[in-house]
C-alpha positions in Angstrom: 18.9 125.5 76.4 16.0 127.9 76.1 16.4 130.7 73.6 15.9 133.3 76.3 19.0 132.2 78.2 21.4 132.0 75.3 22.4 135.6 75.5 23.0 135.4 79.2 25.0 132.2 79.2 27.1 132.7 76.0 27.3 136.5 75.4 30.9 136.5 73.9 30.0 133.7 71.5 27.4 135.9 69.9 29.7 138.9 69.8 32.5 136.9 68.2 30.2 135.3 65.6 28.7 138.7 64.6 32.2 140.2 64.4 33.4 137.4 62.2 30.4 137.8 59.9 30.9 141.5 59.6 34.6 141.3 58.9 34.2 138.6 56.3 31.4 140.4 54.5 33.2 143.8 54.7 36.5 142.4 53.5 35.6 139.8 50.9 32.1 140.9 49.9 31.3 137.6 48.1 32.0 134.5 50.2 32.5 131.3 48.3 31.8 128.2 50.3 35.1 126.5 49.4 37.0 129.4 51.0 34.8 129.9 54.0 37.1 127.8 56.3 40.1 129.9 55.3 38.2 133.1 56.1 37.2 131.8 59.5 40.8 130.6 60.2 42.1 134.1 59.4 39.5 135.7 61.7 40.4 133.3 64.5 44.1 134.1 64.1 43.5 137.8 64.3 41.0 137.5 67.1 43.4 135.4 69.3 46.2 137.9 68.8 44.2 141.1 69.5 45.8 141.7 72.9 49.5 141.0 72.1 50.3 144.6 71.5 54.0 145.3 72.0 54.8 141.6 72.5 53.6 140.8 68.9 57.0 141.4 67.3 58.9 139.3 69.9 56.4 136.4 69.5 56.9 136.6 65.7 60.6 136.7 66.0 60.9 133.4 67.9 59.4 131.2 65.1 61.4 133.1 62.4 64.7 132.5 64.2 64.0 128.9 65.1 62.7 127.8 61.6 64.8 125.1 60.0 64.6 124.7 56.2 64.3 121.1 55.2 64.7 121.8 51.5 67.9 120.4 49.9 69.2 121.2 46.5 69.9 118.2 44.2 73.1 118.6 42.2 73.8 116.7 39.0 
């Protein structure tokens, strides 16, 4: 793909990447390579939920109510 066409073909990719860079730098200031994937995961999580608005609480409520704890106490 020629460099001149990249901005026309994938404009949202460049916007998302620049937003991720800006958020990571503004929030964490010093990005350590071993934590970079976690920072990117957090950005993707927030980015994918930016339009939920009023439905966000209901979407969060479903996994909270349906969670089943597998932890069992051992007695004696």
